[in-house]
N, C-alpha and C positions, 0 to 999 in steps of 0.2 A: 504494500500500500504506500503510495507517495504522499507528500505533504498536503497537496490540494485535496485529494480524496479523503485523507484523514480529517482535515479541517472541516470539510463539507459534512462528514458524518458527525463530528462533534457539535457543529452548529445546529444540528437538528434538535438538540436538547435546548429548550427555551432558556433555562438558567445559564447555560454556557454561552448562548448567543447574547444574552443581556450583558454578561460580564465582558465578553469579547467587544461588544459595541461600546461599553464604557471606556475601555482602554484604547480604542481605535485612534482617537486624536493624538495620544502620546506616541503611539507607534508610527503614525503618519509624520509627525514632527521629527522624530528621530530618523526615520527613513529619509526624509528630505535633507537632513544634515549630512548623513552618510553619503547619499547620492551626490550632493554638491561637492563634498570633500573628494570623493573618488573622481568625479568629473574634472575637478581642478588638479587631479593627481597630486594631492597633498596628503601628508601623513598627519596623524593626530598631533604629533609634536610640532609640526609646522603651523598647524591651526592654533595650537596653544600659544606658541610664541607670538604669533601675529595678533591674537586676541588678548594676550597678557594674562593668561590663566595657566595653571599647571596642566601638564599633559594628562595627569590622572583625572582631572575634571572632565576633559573631553571624553576619556574612556568611560567614566561613570555615566555621563550623559548618553553616550552611544549604547551603553548596555542597560540603560534605565535602572541602574542598581541603587540609586539613592533618590528616586522620585524625579520630578521635573526641576530643571534649573531655574534660577531667578530670571526675570525678564531682562535685567541688565546683562546677564551672562549670555543669554540668547542673542541680544543685540551685538555684543562683542564678537560672537561666533559668526553671525551674519556678516558683519563688517569684514572679518578675517577671510570670509569666503567670497567677498565682493558680491554679496547678495542682499536682498531686502527681506526684512522680517515682516510678515503680514499676519496680523492676528485679527480675527473677526468672529462675530457670532452669526450663526445661521439658523434659521428656523428648522426645527426637527421635521423630518418627513412623517406624515401620518399615513396610516393604512397598513 
């Protein structure tokens, strides 16, 4: 069984799906940071130096091991990646 098939099976459980959807914004944020870093061919250390934070901070953020970073840290990372940080609220889909 591959990842997609396994995830699809797990998401049939309503409780699992609810928890998955709660965490989705965090995963999407972290994925965008990693994608931008890889696109720029930069290491965690290079981003850290440019952002003025320890490399361990970048690693913790990318691993979501200590929750979400402060907004100021996200801004520094966005600047280090020559990217814009966009935060918005969007209505939930109904149905």
